[in-house]
C-alpha positions, 0 to 999 in steps of 0.5 A: 139652391133649395134642398128639402131635408128628410126632417121636413126642413128646407135649406136654401142658399142664394148663389148670387149673394151667398145668403142662406137659411133654413125654413122649418114649421111650414107643414100645415101652413098656407105655404105647404103645398104637399097635399095639393094635387094636379093629376087632373091637369090636361095637355102636354108638358110645357116649360115657359120662361117668364120675367121675374117681374111678371112672375111676382105678379102671378105669385100675388094672385089670391085665388088659384086652384091646386094645379096653379098653386103647384105650378107657381110653387114649383117655379125655378129661378134662371138667369133670365127670370123664372121658369115654369113647368106644367101642363098646358091646361094649367097654364091656360087656367093661370091666364084666366085667374090672372085676368080675373085678378086684373079686373078686380085690381085697383092698382094700375101698375099691377093691372098692367103687370097682370095683363103683360103676364097674361099676354106673355103666357098666352103667346108662349102657349100659342107658339108651343 
C-alpha cells in the first residue's frame, strides 16, 4: 500500500510482512518523477502482468526516456508479480531500451533476464 500525503511525503506499508515507513525529501531527487511527461506516447492503453524477477531487470535499465520512466514508476504489485499500465508505444520503447542494455551488459544472468523481459513484453503486445 502506498499513499502520497499532501505534504509530499509517501507513506507505505507491506501487506505481506507488515513493514511500514515514510519517505520524505524525494522532491528534486533522481527518484522524483513528478516532472516527467508521457503525453506524447502513442497507441492504446495496455495493462501487462510481468514476473517480479523480470520487472527488477527492467528497473535496472539505466537509460530510459520520460514515458518509460513513468511506466516503471507507476508499476503496481500483484499476487502474480507486477502489473504495468501504459500505451503500446511506451512498451515498444521499453523493449528497445532493454535490448540495448542487454547488448552492453557483461553479466550473463542479467542478459538472460533482459532478453526474457523483451520476449515477455513483445509476446504480450503481439497478443494484445
